[in-house]
CHARMM-style PDB file with segment names, atoms N, HN, CA, C and O in Angstrom:
ATOM      1  N   UNK     1      -7.986  -4.827  -8.861  1.00  0.00      PROA
ATOM      2  CA  UNK     1      -7.430  -3.604  -8.328  1.00  0.00      PROA
ATOM      3  C   UNK     1      -8.107  -3.219  -7.017  1.00  0.00      PROA
ATOM      4  O   UNK     1      -7.485  -2.607  -6.148  1.00  0.00      PROA
ATOM      5  N   UNK     2      -9.386  -3.579  -6.876  1.00  0.00      PROA
ATOM      6  HN  UNK     2      -9.891  -4.076  -7.582  1.00  0.00      PROA
ATOM      7  CA  UNK     2     -10.061  -3.259  -5.612  1.00  0.00      PROA
ATOM      8  C   UNK     2      -9.394  -3.976  -4.444  1.00  0.00      PROA
ATOM      9  O   UNK     2      -9.215  -3.392  -3.375  1.00  0.00      PROA
ATOM     10  N   UNK     3      -9.032  -5.223  -4.642  1.00  0.00      PROA
ATOM     11  HN  UNK     3      -9.177  -5.697  -5.511  1.00  0.00      PROA
ATOM     12  CA  UNK     3      -8.389  -5.994  -3.584  1.00  0.00      PROA
ATOM     13  C   UNK     3      -7.011  -5.416  -3.250  1.00  0.00      PROA
ATOM     14  O   UNK     3      -6.644  -5.322  -2.079  1.00  0.00      PROA
ATOM     15  N   UNK     4      -6.263  -5.037  -4.260  1.00  0.00      PROA
ATOM     16  HN  UNK     4      -6.561  -5.114  -5.212  1.00  0.00      PROA
ATOM     17  CA  UNK     4      -4.949  -4.441  -4.024  1.00  0.00      PROA
ATOM     18  C   UNK     4      -5.079  -3.089  -3.332  1.00  0.00      PROA
ATOM     19  O   UNK     4      -4.285  -2.773  -2.445  1.00  0.00      PROA
ATOM     20  N   UNK     5      -6.063  -2.292  -3.721  1.00  0.00      PROA
ATOM     21  HN  UNK     5      -6.707  -2.549  -4.442  1.00  0.00      PROA
ATOM     22  CA  UNK     5      -6.280  -0.995  -3.080  1.00  0.00      PROA
ATOM     23  C   UNK     5      -6.680  -1.169  -1.620  1.00  0.00      PROA
ATOM     24  O   UNK     5      -6.205  -0.439  -0.749  1.00  0.00      PROA
ATOM     25  N   UNK     6      -7.545  -2.126  -1.358  1.00  0.00      PROA
ATOM     26  HN  UNK     6      -7.931  -2.719  -2.065  1.00  0.00      PROA
ATOM     27  CA  UNK     6      -7.942  -2.389   0.023  1.00  0.00      PROA
ATOM     28  C   UNK     6      -6.735  -2.845   0.847  1.00  0.00      PROA
ATOM     29  O   UNK     6      -6.586  -2.440   2.000  1.00  0.00      PROA
ATOM     30  N   UNK     7      -5.889  -3.669   0.272  1.00  0.00      PROA
ATOM     31  HN  UNK     7      -6.010  -3.998  -0.665  1.00  0.00      PROA
ATOM     32  CA  UNK     7      -4.687  -4.118   0.967  1.00  0.00      PROA
ATOM     33  C   UNK     7      -3.726  -2.987   1.265  1.00  0.00      PROA
ATOM     34  O   UNK     7      -3.113  -2.957   2.332  1.00  0.00      PROA
ATOM     35  N   UNK     8      -3.587  -2.058   0.337  1.00  0.00      PROA
ATOM     36  HN  UNK     8      -4.085  -2.082  -0.530  1.00  0.00      PROA
ATOM     37  CA  UNK     8      -2.707  -0.908   0.561  1.00  0.00      PROA
ATOM     38  C   UNK     8      -3.260  -0.029   1.678  1.00  0.00      PROA
ATOM     39  O   UNK     8      -2.510   0.432   2.538  1.00  0.00      PROA
ATOM     40  N   UNK     9      -4.570   0.201   1.664  1.00  0.00      PROA
ATOM     41  HN  UNK     9      -5.179  -0.174   0.965  1.00  0.00      PROA
ATOM     42  CA  UNK     9      -5.183   1.036   2.709  1.00  0.00      PROA
ATOM     43  C   UNK     9      -5.025   0.377   4.078  1.00  0.00      PROA
ATOM     44  O   UNK     9      -4.652   1.039   5.046  1.00  0.00      PROA
ATOM     45  N   UNK    10      -5.306  -0.915   4.160  1.00  0.00      PROA
ATOM     46  HN  UNK    10      -5.609  -1.453   3.373  1.00  0.00      PROA
ATOM     47  CA  UNK    10      -5.156  -1.634   5.435  1.00  0.00      PROA
ATOM     48  C   UNK    10      -3.697  -1.632   5.877  1.00  0.00      PROA
ATOM     49  O   UNK    10      -3.408  -1.456   7.061  1.00  0.00      PROA
ATOM     50  N   UNK    11      -2.786  -1.823   4.945  1.00  0.00      PROA
ATOM     51  HN  UNK    11      -3.020  -1.966   3.984  1.00  0.00      PROA
ATOM     52  CA  UNK    11      -1.364  -1.818   5.268  1.00  0.00      PROA
ATOM     53  C   UNK    11      -0.877  -0.469   5.771  1.00  0.00      PROA
ATOM     54  O   UNK    11      -0.088  -0.408   6.714  1.00  0.00      PROA
ATOM     55  N   UNK    12      -1.336   0.608   5.157  1.00  0.00      PROA
ATOM     56  HN  UNK    12      -1.977   0.559   4.392  1.00  0.00      PROA
ATOM     57  CA  UNK    12      -0.941   1.940   5.607  1.00  0.00      PROA
ATOM     58  C   UNK    12      -1.489   2.214   7.005  1.00  0.00      PROA
ATOM     59  O   UNK    12      -0.784   2.755   7.857  1.00  0.00      PROA
ATOM     60  N   UNK    13      -2.744   1.842   7.238  1.00  0.00      PROA
ATOM     61  HN  UNK    13      -3.317   1.402   6.546  1.00  0.00      PROA
ATOM     62  CA  UNK    13      -3.323   2.039   8.567  1.00  0.00      PROA
ATOM     63  C   UNK    13      -2.572   1.231   9.615  1.00  0.00      PROA
ATOM     64  O   UNK    13      -2.298   1.739  10.703  1.00  0.00      PROA
ATOM     65  N   UNK    14      -2.237  -0.006   9.310  1.00  0.00      PROA
ATOM     66  HN  UNK    14      -2.460  -0.418   8.426  1.00  0.00      PROA
ATOM     67  CA  UNK    14      -1.484  -0.838  10.248  1.00  0.00      PROA
ATOM     68  C   UNK    14      -0.086  -0.264  10.484  1.00  0.00      PROA
ATOM     69  O   UNK    14       0.412  -0.290  11.610  1.00  0.00      PROA
ATOM     70  N   UNK    15       0.544   0.250   9.437  1.00  0.00      PROA
ATOM     71  HN  UNK    15       0.139   0.271   8.522  1.00  0.00      PROA
ATOM     72  CA  UNK    15       1.878   0.832   9.584  1.00  0.00      PROA
ATOM     73  C   UNK    15       1.836   2.091  10.440  1.00  0.00      PROA
ATOM     74  O   UNK    15       2.747   2.341  11.229  1.00  0.00      PROA
ATOM     75  N   UNK    16       0.789   2.878  10.285  1.00  0.00      PROA
ATOM     76  HN  UNK    16       0.049   2.676   9.644  1.00  0.00      PROA
ATOM     77  CA  UNK    16       0.656   4.073  11.114  1.00  0.00      PROA
ATOM     78  C   UNK    16       0.462   3.712  12.581  1.00  0.00      PROA
ATOM     79  O   UNK    16       1.026   4.355  13.468  1.00  0.00      PROA
ATOM     80  N   UNK    17      -0.331   2.689  12.827  1.00  0.00      PROA
ATOM     81  HN  UNK    17      -0.788   2.167  12.108  1.00  0.00      PROA
ATOM     82  CA  UNK    17      -0.603   2.271  14.199  1.00  0.00      PROA
ATOM     83  C   UNK    17       0.627   1.608  14.820  1.00  0.00      PROA
ATOM     84  O   UNK    17       0.984   1.900  15.961  1.00  0.00      PROA
ATOM     85  N   UNK    18       1.264   0.727  14.077  1.00  0.00      PROA
ATOM     86  HN  UNK    18       0.973   0.490  13.150  1.00  0.00      PROA
ATOM     87  CA  UNK    18       2.395  -0.028  14.614  1.00  0.00      PROA
ATOM     88  C   UNK    18       3.728   0.704  14.477  1.00  0.00      PROA
ATOM     89  O   UNK    18       4.750   0.216  14.959  1.00  0.00      PROA
ATOM     90  N   UNK    19       3.730   1.861  13.831  1.00  0.00      PROA
ATOM     91  HN  UNK    19       2.899   2.257  13.439  1.00  0.00      PROA
ATOM     92  CA  UNK    19       4.963   2.617  13.629  1.00  0.00      PROA
ATOM     93  C   UNK    19       5.615   3.048  14.919  1.00  0.00      PROA
ATOM     94  O   UNK    19       6.840   3.146  14.997  1.00  0.00      PROA
ATOM     95  N   UNK    20       4.814   3.307  15.929  1.00  0.00      PROA
ATOM     96  HN  UNK    20       3.820   3.228  15.866  1.00  0.00      PROA
ATOM     97  CA  UNK    20       5.377   3.718  17.217  1.00  0.00      PROA
ATOM     98  C   UNK    20       6.206   2.610  17.848  1.00  0.00      PROA
ATOM     99  O   UNK    20       7.174   2.877  18.559  1.00  0.00      PROA
ATOM    100  N   UNK    21       5.826   1.376  17.587  1.00  0.00      PROA
ATOM    101  HN  UNK    21       5.039   1.159  17.009  1.00  0.00      PROA
ATOM    102  CA  UNK    21       6.541   0.253  18.192  1.00  0.00      PROA
ATOM    103  C   UNK    21       7.959   0.109  17.650  1.00  0.00      PROA
ATOM    104  O   UNK    21       8.861  -0.308  18.377  1.00  0.00      PROA
ATOM    105  N   UNK    22       8.164   0.450  16.376  1.00  0.00      PROA
ATOM    106  HN  UNK    22       7.432   0.788  15.786  1.00  0.00      PROA
ATOM    107  CA  UNK    22       9.486   0.271  15.774  1.00  0.00      PROA
ATOM    108  C   UNK    22      10.236   1.583  15.591  1.00  0.00      PROA
ATOM    109  O   UNK    22      11.295   1.602  14.964  1.00  0.00      PROA
ATOM    110  N   UNK    23       9.704   2.680  16.126  1.00  0.00      PROA
ATOM    111  HN  UNK    23       8.843   2.664  16.635  1.00  0.00      PROA
ATOM    112  CA  UNK    23      10.324   3.991  15.930  1.00  0.00      PROA
ATOM    113  C   UNK    23      11.760   4.013  16.448  1.00  0.00      PROA
ATOM    114  O   UNK    23      12.607   4.688  15.864  1.00  0.00      PROA
ATOM    115  N   UNK    24      12.050   3.300  17.516  1.00  0.00      PROA
ATOM    116  HN  UNK    24      11.362   2.751  17.991  1.00  0.00      PROA
ATOM    117  CA  UNK    24      13.402   3.290  18.063  1.00  0.00      PROA
ATOM    118  C   UNK    24      14.391   2.515  17.220  1.00  0.00      PROA
ATOM    119  O   UNK    24      15.599   2.707  17.364  1.00  0.00      PROA
ATOM    120  N   UNK    25      13.921   1.653  16.353  1.00  0.00      PROA
ATOM    121  HN  UNK    25      12.940   1.497  16.236  1.00  0.00      PROA
ATOM    122  CA  UNK    25      14.801   0.830  15.522  1.00  0.00      PROA
ATOM    123  C   UNK    25      15.159   1.486  14.189  1.00  0.00      PROA
ATOM    124  O   UNK    25      16.061   1.022  13.491  1.00  0.00      PROA
ATOM    125  N   UNK    26      14.461   2.557  13.836  1.00  0.00      PROA
ATOM    126  HN  UNK    26      13.728   2.934  14.403  1.00  0.00      PROA
ATOM    127  CA  UNK    26      14.687   3.204  12.546  1.00  0.00      PROA
ATOM    128  C   UNK    26      15.804   4.231  12.650  1.00  0.00      PROA
ATOM    129  O   UNK    26      15.919   4.931  13.657  1.00  0.00      PROA
ATOM    130  N   UNK    27      16.615   4.320  11.621  1.00  0.00      PROA
ATOM    131  HN  UNK    27      16.521   3.752  10.804  1.00  0.00      PROA
ATOM    132  CA  UNK    27      17.718   5.277  11.588  1.00  0.00      PROA
ATOM    133  C   UNK    27      17.627   6.092  10.305  1.00  0.00      PROA
ATOM    134  O   UNK    27      17.664   5.534   9.208  1.00  0.00      PROA
ATOM    135  N   UNK    28      17.512   7.379  10.434  1.00  0.00      PROA
ATOM    136  HN  UNK    28      17.482   7.833  11.324  1.00  0.00      PROA
ATOM    137  CA  UNK    28      17.526   8.262   9.274  1.00  0.00      PROA
ATOM    138  C   UNK    28      16.165   8.473   8.627  1.00  0.00      PROA
ATOM    139  O   UNK    28      16.054   9.227   7.660  1.00  0.00      PROA
ATOM    140  N   UNK    29      15.146   7.833   9.133  1.00  0.00      PROA
ATOM    141  HN  UNK    29      15.236   7.220   9.918  1.00  0.00      PROA
ATOM    142  CA  UNK    29      13.800   8.010   8.592  1.00  0.00      PROA
ATOM    143  C   UNK    29      12.819   7.914   9.754  1.00  0.00      PROA
ATOM    144  O   UNK    29      13.008   7.120  10.676  1.00  0.00      PROA
ATOM    145  N   UNK    30      11.787   8.717   9.701  1.00  0.00      PROA
ATOM    146  HN  UNK    30      11.633   9.362   8.953  1.00  0.00      PROA
ATOM    147  CA  UNK    30      10.792   8.708  10.766  1.00  0.00      PROA
ATOM    148  C   UNK    30       9.838   7.528  10.624  1.00  0.00      PROA
ATOM    149  O   UNK    30       9.725   6.930   9.554  1.00  0.00      PROA
ATOM    150  N   UNK    31       9.167   7.209  11.700  1.00  0.00      PROA
ATOM    151  HN  UNK    31       9.260   7.695  12.569  1.00  0.00      PROA
ATOM    152  CA  UNK    31       8.224   6.093  11.677  1.00  0.00      PROA
ATOM    153  C   UNK    31       7.000   6.421  10.827  1.00  0.00      PROA
ATOM    154  O   UNK    31       6.316   5.517  10.347  1.00  0.00      PROA
ATOM    155  N   UNK    32       6.727   7.701  10.641  1.00  0.00      PROA
ATOM    156  HN  UNK    32       7.283   8.435  11.031  1.00  0.00      PROA
ATOM    157  CA  UNK    32       5.568   8.117   9.849  1.00  0.00      PROA
ATOM    158  C   UNK    32       6.013   9.002   8.687  1.00  0.00      PROA
ATOM    159  O   UNK    32       5.466  10.085   8.485  1.00  0.00      PROA
ATOM    160  N   UNK    33       6.984   8.552   7.941  1.00  0.00      PROA
ATOM    161  HN  UNK    33       7.429   7.671   8.105  1.00  0.00      PROA
ATOM    162  CA  UNK    33       7.534   9.300   6.808  1.00  0.00      PROA
ATOM    163  C   UNK    33       6.567   9.240   5.624  1.00  0.00      PROA
ATOM    164  O   UNK    33       6.356   8.166   5.059  1.00  0.00      PROA
ATOM    165  N   UNK    34       5.979  10.372   5.242  1.00  0.00      PROA
ATOM    166  HN  UNK    34       6.151  11.244   5.701  1.00  0.00      PROA
ATOM    167  CA  UNK    34       4.986  10.353   4.154  1.00  0.00      PROA
ATOM    168  C   UNK    34       5.557   9.914   2.806  1.00  0.00      PROA
ATOM    169  O   UNK    34       4.861   9.261   2.029  1.00  0.00      PROA
ATOM    170  N   UNK    35       6.809  10.262   2.519  1.00  0.00      PROA
ATOM    171  HN  UNK    35       7.374  10.793   3.150  1.00  0.00      PROA
ATOM    172  CA  UNK    35       7.399   9.882   1.239  1.00  0.00      PROA
ATOM    173  C   UNK    35       7.507   8.359   1.126  1.00  0.00      PROA
ATOM    174  O   UNK    35       7.294   7.799   0.051  1.00  0.00      PROA
ATOM    175  N   UNK    36       7.832   7.699   2.220  1.00  0.00      PROA
ATOM    176  HN  UNK    36       8.005   8.154   3.094  1.00  0.00      PROA
ATOM    177  CA  UNK    36       7.931   6.241   2.209  1.00  0.00      PROA
ATOM    178  C   UNK    36       6.566   5.604   1.996  1.00  0.00      PROA
ATOM    179  O   UNK    36       6.421   4.672   1.206  1.00  0.00      PROA
ATOM    180  N   UNK    37       5.570   6.115   2.707  1.00  0.00      PROA
ATOM    181  HN  UNK    37       5.688   6.872   3.350  1.00  0.00      PROA
ATOM    182  CA  UNK    37       4.217   5.571   2.566  1.00  0.00      PROA
ATOM    183  C   UNK    37       3.695   5.746   1.147  1.00  0.00      PROA
ATOM    184  O   UNK    37       3.127   4.816   0.575  1.00  0.00      PROA
ATOM    185  N   UNK    38       3.882   6.919   0.582  1.00  0.00      PROA
ATOM    186  HN  UNK    38       4.344   7.675   1.047  1.00  0.00      PROA
ATOM    187  CA  UNK    38       3.405   7.182  -0.786  1.00  0.00      PROA
ATOM    188  C   UNK    38       4.188   6.346  -1.794  1.00  0.00      PROA
ATOM    189  O   UNK    38       3.601   5.770  -2.710  1.00  0.00      PROA
ATOM    190  N   UNK    39       5.495   6.276  -1.633  1.00  0.00      PROA
ATOM    191  HN  UNK    39       5.971   6.744  -0.889  1.00  0.00      PROA
ATOM    192  CA  UNK    39       6.319   5.507  -2.567  1.00  0.00      PROA
ATOM    193  C   UNK    39       5.965   4.032  -2.590  1.00  0.00      PROA
ATOM    194  O   UNK    39       5.857   3.433  -3.660  1.00  0.00      PROA
ATOM    195  N   UNK    40       5.785   3.449  -1.426  1.00  0.00      PROA
ATOM    196  HN  UNK    40       5.873   3.936  -0.557  1.00  0.00      PROA
ATOM    197  CA  UNK    40       5.433   2.028  -1.355  1.00  0.00      PROA
ATOM    198  C   UNK    40       4.040   1.795  -1.910  1.00  0.00      PROA
ATOM    199  O   UNK    40       3.814   0.815  -2.621  1.00  0.00      PROA
ATOM    200  N   UNK    41       3.099   2.685  -1.595  1.00  0.00      PROA
ATOM    201  HN  UNK    41       3.283   3.481  -1.018  1.00  0.00      PROA
ATOM    202  CA  UNK    41       1.731   2.527  -2.100  1.00  0.00      PROA
ATOM    203  C   UNK    41       1.699   2.616  -3.628  1.00  0.00      PROA
ATOM    204  O   UNK    41       1.015   1.828  -4.281  1.00  0.00      PROA
ATOM    205  N   UNK    42       2.428   3.561  -4.192  1.00  0.00      PROA
ATOM    206  HN  UNK    42       2.983   4.201  -3.661  1.00  0.00      PROA
ATOM    207  CA  UNK    42       2.467   3.708  -5.659  1.00  0.00      PROA
ATOM    208  C   UNK    42       3.118   2.493  -6.302  1.00  0.00      PROA
ATOM    209  O   UNK    42       2.638   1.997  -7.321  1.00  0.00      PROA
ATOM    210  N   UNK    43       4.203   2.015  -5.715  1.00  0.00      PROA
ATOM    211  HN  UNK    43       4.592   2.418  -4.887  1.00  0.00      PROA
ATOM    212  CA  UNK    43       4.886   0.840  -6.253  1.00  0.00      PROA
ATOM    213  C   UNK    43       3.976  -0.394  -6.235  1.00  0.00      PROA
ATOM    214  O   UNK    43       3.877  -1.110  -7.232  1.00  0.00      PROA
ATOM    215  N   UNK    44       3.319  -0.636  -5.108  1.00  0.00      PROA
ATOM    216  HN  UNK    44       3.400  -0.055  -4.298  1.00  0.00      PROA
ATOM    217  CA  UNK    44       2.435  -1.805  -5.006  1.00  0.00      PROA
ATOM    218  C   UNK    44       1.233  -1.701  -5.939  1.00  0.00      PROA
ATOM    219  O   UNK    44       0.863  -2.680  -6.588  1.00  0.00      PROA
ATOM    220  N   UNK    45       0.624  -0.523  -6.009  1.00  0.00      PROA
ATOM    221  HN  UNK    45       0.925   0.272  -5.482  1.00  0.00      PROA
ATOM    222  CA  UNK    45      -0.530  -0.363  -6.891  1.00  0.00      PROA
ATOM    223  C   UNK    45      -0.117  -0.423  -8.366  1.00  0.00      PROA
ATOM    224  O   UNK    45      -0.882  -0.908  -9.199  1.00  0.00      PROA
ATOM    225  N   UNK    46       1.069   0.059  -8.692  1.00  0.00      PROA
ATOM    226  HN  UNK    46       1.691   0.453  -8.015  1.00  0.00      PROA
ATOM    227  CA  UNK    46       1.563  -0.053 -10.065  1.00  0.00      PROA
ATOM    228  C   UNK    46       1.793  -1.498 -10.471  1.00  0.00      PROA
ATOM    229  O   UNK    46       1.433  -1.902 -11.577  1.00  0.00      PROA
ATOM    230  N   UNK    47       2.387  -2.272  -9.584  1.00  0.00      PROA
ATOM    231  HN  UNK    47       2.680  -1.944  -8.685  1.00  0.00      PROA
ATOM    232  CA  UNK    47       2.590  -3.704  -9.860  1.00  0.00      PROA
ATOM    233  C   UNK    47       1.259  -4.429  -9.995  1.00  0.00      PROA
ATOM    234  O   UNK    47       1.092  -5.268 -10.881  1.00  0.00      PROA
ATOM    235  N   UNK    48       0.316  -4.109  -9.124  1.00  0.00      PROA
ATOM    236  HN  UNK    48       0.452  -3.427  -8.405  1.00  0.00      PROA
ATOM    237  CA  UNK    48      -1.011  -4.737  -9.186  1.00  0.00      PROA
ATOM    238  C   UNK    48      -1.730  -4.356 -10.479  1.00  0.00      PROA
ATOM    239  O   UNK    48      -2.407  -5.188 -11.082  1.00  0.00      PROA
ATOM    240  N   UNK    49      -1.585  -3.099 -10.906  1.00  0.00      PROA
ATOM    241  HN  UNK    49      -1.035  -2.422 -10.416  1.00  0.00      PROA
ATOM    242  CA  UNK    49      -2.233  -2.663 -12.148  1.00  0.00      PROA
ATOM    243  C   UNK    49      -1.714  -3.459 -13.339  1.00  0.00      PROA
ATOM    244  O   UNK    49      -2.499  -3.939 -14.157  1.00  0.00      PROA
ATOM    245  N   UNK    50      -0.399  -3.598 -13.439  1.00  0.00      PROA
ATOM    246  HN  UNK    50       0.238  -3.208 -12.774  1.00  0.00      PROA
ATOM    247  CA  UNK    50       0.154  -4.341 -14.569  1.00  0.00      PROA
ATOM    248  C   UNK    50      -0.159  -5.831 -14.473  1.00  0.00      PROA
ATOM    249  O   UNK    50      -0.313  -6.500 -15.494  1.00  0.00      PROA
ATOM    250  N   UNK    51      -0.252  -6.352 -13.254  1.00  0.00      PROA
ATOM    251  HN  UNK    51      -0.127  -5.809 -12.424  1.00  0.00      PROA
ATOM    252  CA  UNK    51      -0.620  -7.761 -13.083  1.00  0.00      PROA
ATOM    253  C   UNK    51      -2.062  -8.006 -13.502  1.00  0.00      PROA
ATOM    254  O   UNK    51      -2.404  -9.121 -13.895  1.00  0.00      PROA
ATOM    255  N   UNK    52      -2.906  -7.000 -13.428  1.00  0.00      PROA
ATOM    256  HN  UNK    52      -2.628  -6.094 -13.109  1.00  0.00      PROA
ATOM    257  CA  UNK    52      -4.301  -7.116 -13.884  1.00  0.00      PROA
ATOM    258  C   UNK    52      -4.437  -6.781 -15.363  1.00  0.00      PROA
ATOM    259  O   UNK    52      -5.212  -7.412 -16.081  1.00  0.00      PROA
ATOM    260  N   UNK    53      -3.684  -5.791 -15.811  1.00  0.00      PROA
ATOM    261  HN  UNK    53      -3.054  -5.279 -15.228  1.00  0.00      PROA
ATOM    262  CA  UNK    53      -3.862  -5.269 -17.159  1.00  0.00      PROA
ATOM    263  C   UNK    53      -3.346  -6.215 -18.238  1.00  0.00      PROA
ATOM    264  O   UNK    53      -3.990  -6.372 -19.275  1.00  0.00      PROA
ATOM    265  N   UNK    54      -2.207  -6.840 -18.016  1.00  0.00      PROA
ATOM    266  HN  UNK    54      -1.684  -6.713 -17.174  1.00  0.00      PROA
ATOM    267  CA  UNK    54      -1.609  -7.706 -19.047  1.00  0.00      PROA
ATOM    268  C   UNK    54      -2.533  -8.878 -19.385  1.00  0.00      PROA
ATOM    269  O   UNK    54      -2.794  -9.085 -20.570  1.00  0.00      PROA
ATOM    270  N   UNK    55      -3.048  -9.660 -18.430  1.00  0.00      PROA
ATOM    271  HN  UNK    55      -2.836  -9.492 -17.467  1.00  0.00      PROA
ATOM    272  CA  UNK    55      -3.958 -10.752 -18.793  1.00  0.00      PROA
ATOM    273  C   UNK    55      -5.280 -10.253 -19.370  1.00  0.00      PROA
ATOM    274  O   UNK    55      -5.855 -10.902 -20.243  1.00  0.00      PROA
ATOM    275  N   UNK    56      -5.763  -9.114 -18.896  1.00  0.00      PROA
ATOM    276  HN  UNK    56      -5.296  -8.586 -18.187  1.00  0.00      PROA
ATOM    277  CA  UNK    56      -7.023  -8.569 -19.419  1.00  0.00      PROA
ATOM    278  C   UNK    56      -6.860  -8.142 -20.875  1.00  0.00      PROA
ATOM    279  O   UNK    56      -7.751  -8.363 -21.695  1.00  0.00      PROA
ATOM    280  N   UNK    57      -5.721  -7.529 -21.193  1.00  0.00      PROA
ATOM    281  HN  UNK    57      -4.997  -7.349 -20.527  1.00  0.00      PROA
ATOM    282  CA  UNK    57      -5.468  -7.131 -22.579  1.00  0.00      PROA
ATOM    283  C   UNK    57      -5.340  -8.351 -23.481  1.00  0.00      PROA
ATOM    284  O   UNK    57      -5.812  -8.348 -24.618  1.00  0.00      PROA
ATOM    285  N   UNK    58      -4.702  -9.384 -22.966  1.00  0.00      PROA
ATOM    286  HN  UNK    58      -4.318  -9.386 -22.043  1.00  0.00      PROA
ATOM    287  CA  UNK    58      -4.536 -10.609 -23.738  1.00  0.00      PROA
ATOM    288  C   UNK    58      -5.898 -11.287 -23.966  1.00  0.00      PROA
ATOM    289  O   UNK    58      -6.169 -11.778 -25.062  1.00  0.00      PROA
ATOM    290  N   UNK    59      -6.737 -11.314 -22.949  1.00  0.00      PROA
ATOM    291  HN  UNK    59      -6.517 -10.916 -22.059  1.00  0.00      PROA
ATOM    292  CA  UNK    59      -8.053 -11.940 -23.062  1.00  0.00      PROA
ATOM    293  C   UNK    59      -8.978 -11.136 -23.967  1.00  0.00      PROA
ATOM    294  O   UNK    59      -9.837 -11.709 -24.637  1.00  0.00      PROA
ATOM    295  N   UNK    60      -8.814  -9.822 -23.995  1.00  0.00      PROA
ATOM    296  HN  UNK    60      -8.116  -9.357 -23.451  1.00  0.00      PROA
ATOM    297  CA  UNK    60      -9.665  -8.994 -24.841  1.00  0.00      PROA
ATOM    298  C   UNK    60      -9.375  -9.207 -26.319  1.00  0.00      PROA
ATOM    299  O   UNK    60     -10.224  -8.911 -27.159  1.00  0.00      PROA
ATOM    300  N   UNK    61      -8.208  -9.708 -26.650  1.00  0.00      PROA
ATOM    301  HN  UNK    61      -7.518  -9.948 -25.967  1.00  0.00      PROA
ATOM    302  CA  UNK    61      -7.852  -9.939 -28.043  1.00  0.00      PROA
ATOM    303  C   UNK    61      -8.361 -11.251 -28.605  1.00  0.00      PROA
ATOM    304  O   UNK    61      -8.212 -11.505 -29.801  1.00  0.00      PROA
ATOM    305  N   UNK    62      -8.960 -12.092 -27.771  1.00  0.00      PROA
ATOM    306  HN  UNK    62      -9.081 -11.885 -26.800  1.00  0.00      PROA
ATOM    307  CA  UNK    62      -9.456 -13.392 -28.223  1.00  0.00      PROA
ATOM    308  C   UNK    62     -10.909 -13.258 -28.641  1.00  0.00      PROA
ATOM    309  O   UNK    62     -11.713 -12.647 -27.936  1.00  0.00      PROA
ATOM    310  N   UNK    63     -11.241 -13.830 -29.789  1.00  0.00      PROA
ATOM    311  HN  UNK    63     -10.588 -14.326 -30.362  1.00  0.00      PROA
ATOM    312  CA  UNK    63     -12.629 -13.830 -30.252  1.00  0.00      PROA
ATOM    313  C   UNK    63     -13.453 -14.756 -29.354  1.00  0.00      PROA
ATOM    314  O   UNK    63     -13.080 -15.916 -29.181  1.00  0.00      PROA
ATOM    315  N   UNK    64     -14.564 -14.279 -28.779  1.00  0.00      PROA
ATOM    316  HN  UNK    64     -14.868 -13.337 -28.920  1.00  0.00      PROA
ATOM    317  CA  UNK    64     -15.349 -15.101 -27.859  1.00  0.00      PROA
ATOM    318  C   UNK    64     -15.909 -16.375 -28.503  1.00  0.00      PROA
ATOM    319  O   UNK    64     -16.011 -17.409 -27.844  1.00  0.00      PROA
ATOM    320  N   UNK    65     -16.266 -16.302 -29.766  1.00  0.00      PROA
ATOM    321  HN  UNK    65     -16.184 -15.461 -30.301  1.00  0.00      PROA
ATOM    322  CA  UNK    65     -16.825 -17.476 -30.448  1.00  0.00      PROA
ATOM    323  C   UNK    65     -15.775 -18.575 -30.556  1.00  0.00      PROA
ATOM    324  O   UNK    65     -16.069 -19.746 -30.315  1.00  0.00      PROA
ATOM    325  N   UNK    66     -14.567 -18.202 -30.914  1.00  0.00      PROA
ATOM    326  HN  UNK    66     -14.328 -17.251 -31.110  1.00  0.00      PROA
ATOM    327  CA  UNK    66     -13.495 -19.186 -31.037  1.00  0.00      PROA
ATOM    328  C   UNK    66     -13.156 -19.767 -29.672  1.00  0.00      PROA
ATOM    329  O   UNK    66     -12.888 -20.964 -29.562  1.00  0.00      PROA
ATOM    330  N   UNK    67     -13.162 -18.951 -28.644  1.00  0.00      PROA
ATOM    331  HN  UNK    67     -13.379 -17.979 -28.733  1.00  0.00      PROA
ATOM    332  CA  UNK    67     -12.862 -19.423 -27.292  1.00  0.00      PROA
ATOM    333  C   UNK    67     -13.920 -20.416 -26.813  1.00  0.00      PROA
ATOM    334  O   UNK    67     -13.589 -21.412 -26.169  1.00  0.00      PROA
ATOM    335  N   UNK    68     -15.186 -20.150 -27.122  1.00  0.00      PROA
ATOM    336  HN  UNK    68     -15.455 -19.341 -27.645  1.00  0.00      PROA
ATOM    337  CA  UNK    68     -16.255 -21.068 -26.726  1.00  0.00      PROA
ATOM    338  C   UNK    68     -16.238 -22.353 -27.536  1.00  0.00      PROA
ATOM    339  O   UNK    68     -16.574 -23.413 -27.007  1.00  0.00      PROA
ATOM    340  N   UNK    69     -15.857 -22.286 -28.800  1.00  0.00      PROA
ATOM    341  HN  UNK    69     -15.584 -21.425 -29.229  1.00  0.00      PROA
ATOM    342  CA  UNK    69     -15.791 -23.486 -29.622  1.00  0.00      PROA
ATOM    343  C   UNK    69     -14.646 -24.390 -29.187  1.00  0.00      PROA
ATOM    344  O   UNK    69     -14.719 -25.607 -29.357  1.00  0.00      PROA
ATOM    345  N   UNK    70     -13.601 -23.816 -28.633  1.00  0.00      PROA
ATOM    346  HN  UNK    70     -13.541 -22.827 -28.494  1.00  0.00      PROA
ATOM    347  CA  UNK    70     -12.452 -24.615 -28.218  1.00  0.00      PROA
ATOM    348  C   UNK    70     -12.792 -25.488 -27.006  1.00  0.00      PROA
ATOM    349  O   UNK    70     -12.150 -26.511 -26.769  1.00  0.00      PROA
ATOM    350  N   UNK    71     -13.781 -25.083 -26.261  1.00  0.00      PROA
ATOM    351  HN  UNK    71     -14.303 -24.252 -26.453  1.00  0.00      PROA
ATOM    352  CA  UNK    71     -14.164 -25.867 -25.084  1.00  0.00      PROA
ATOM    353  C   UNK    71     -15.286 -26.748 -25.475  1.00  0.00      PROA
ATOM    354  OT1 UNK    71     -15.789 -27.511 -24.651  1.00  0.00      PROA
TER     355      UNK     71
END
């Protein structure tokens, strides 16, 4: 999650900086629309959370002794 959070922060900063370059190409939404930034950040962090949580939950259910004996 730290890596995904860092990526979201870097992406938002880059979008804020580069937003002026594409402002003329956007229709119906501003280059610095807060709802878009928040929505995309929540969506990406939610996907990253579930991508981390599902394998961690699965691994937590395995007995460590059995896992070590299998190797």
